[in-house]
C-alpha positions as CSV (number, residue, x, y, z in Angstrom):
1,M,92.7,-15.5,4.8
2,S,90.2,-18.8,4.4
3,L,91.0,-21.9,6.2
4,I,92.2,-21.3,9.7
5,H,94.1,-23.7,11.8
6,L,93.1,-23.1,15.6
7,T,95.1,-23.4,18.5
8,D,94.0,-23.1,22.3
9,E,95.8,-19.4,22.2
10,S,94.3,-18.7,18.6
11,F,90.6,-19.8,19.5
12,K,89.7,-17.2,21.9
13,T,90.6,-14.6,19.3
14,E,89.8,-15.9,16.2
15,I,86.5,-17.4,17.2
16,S,85.3,-16.8,21.1
17,E,85.9,-13.3,20.2
18,Y,84.8,-12.7,17.0
19,E,81.5,-10.7,16.0
20,G,79.8,-13.1,13.2
21,V,79.6,-16.8,12.4
22,A,82.2,-19.2,12.4
23,L,82.1,-23.0,12.0
24,V,84.7,-24.8,13.4
25,D,86.0,-28.4,12.8
26,F,87.1,-30.6,16.1
27,W,89.0,-33.3,13.6
28,A,92.0,-35.5,14.3
29,P,94.4,-37.3,11.7
30,W,93.8,-41.0,12.3
31,C,89.8,-40.3,11.9
32,G,88.1,-42.1,8.7
33,P,85.2,-40.0,8.4
34,C,87.5,-36.8,9.3
35,Q,89.1,-37.0,6.7
36,M,86.4,-37.0,4.3
37,V,84.8,-33.8,5.6
38,G,88.5,-32.3,5.6
39,P,88.0,-31.3,2.2
40,V,84.5,-30.2,2.2
41,I,85.2,-27.4,5.3
42,E,88.2,-26.2,2.9
43,E,85.6,-25.8,0.1
44,L,83.5,-23.8,3.0
45,A,86.9,-21.5,3.8
46,T,87.0,-20.3,0.1
47,E,83.3,-20.3,-0.8
48,F,82.4,-18.2,2.9
49,E,85.7,-16.0,2.9
50,G,84.6,-12.7,3.9
51,K,81.2,-13.9,5.6
52,A,82.4,-16.4,7.7
53,K,85.1,-18.0,9.5
54,V,86.3,-21.6,9.3
55,G,88.8,-23.0,11.1
56,K,89.6,-26.6,11.9
57,V,90.3,-27.8,15.5
58,N,93.1,-31.3,15.6
59,V,91.9,-32.8,18.7
60,D,94.5,-34.4,19.6
61,E,97.0,-31.7,19.6
62,Q,94.4,-29.0,21.0
63,Q,93.2,-31.2,24.3
64,N,91.9,-28.6,26.3
65,L,89.4,-27.4,23.6
66,A,88.4,-30.6,22.8
67,E,87.5,-31.2,26.6
68,H,85.9,-27.1,26.9
69,F,83.6,-28.3,24.5
70,Q,83.4,-32.0,25.5
71,I,84.1,-33.4,22.2
72,M,82.9,-36.9,22.3
73,S,82.9,-38.2,18.8
74,I,84.7,-36.9,15.6
75,P,84.0,-35.0,13.6
76,A,82.1,-32.5,15.2
77,V,81.4,-29.5,13.9
78,F,80.4,-26.5,15.7
79,V,78.7,-23.3,14.2
80,F,79.6,-20.0,16.4
81,K,77.8,-16.7,16.4
82,N,79.0,-13.8,18.6
83,G,81.4,-16.6,20.2
84,E,78.7,-18.7,21.2
85,V,77.8,-22.5,20.1
86,V,74.5,-22.0,17.6
87,D,74.2,-25.2,16.0
88,T,76.5,-28.9,16.3
89,L,77.0,-31.4,13.6
90,I,78.0,-34.6,14.9
91,G,79.3,-37.6,12.2
92,A,80.0,-36.7,8.5
93,M,77.7,-34.8,6.7
94,A,77.0,-33.5,2.9
95,K,78.6,-30.2,2.3
96,E,74.8,-28.8,1.8
97,D,74.4,-29.5,5.8
98,Y,77.2,-27.3,6.2
99,K,76.3,-24.9,4.5
100,E,72.8,-24.3,5.7
101,A,74.0,-24.2,9.1
102,I,76.1,-21.2,8.4
103,Q,73.8,-19.7,6.0
104,K,71.0,-19.6,8.6
105,H,72.9,-17.5,11.3
106,L,74.8,-15.3,9.1
């Protein structure tokens, strides 16, 4: 299952109603730092398979979600637990930072 490409329609069932930990990367194809973070997010999806969900939201295509979460700067990576935002990491960060953010909520 690994990486999930989230839409307005799938976000509710995949993230908001999910009982557990999920990491969501808000990004856009034109964003340089997002391109650097992308492969890291994909690795995390594989590493945490069965433990946490990992998804991506293209803010250009899913503007309602970007507005709802007040995304002003990308990449913006949110950690959810049981549908609630429990952590936010703005800007490109090291893989370890994202791993720690997931692990501390598992």
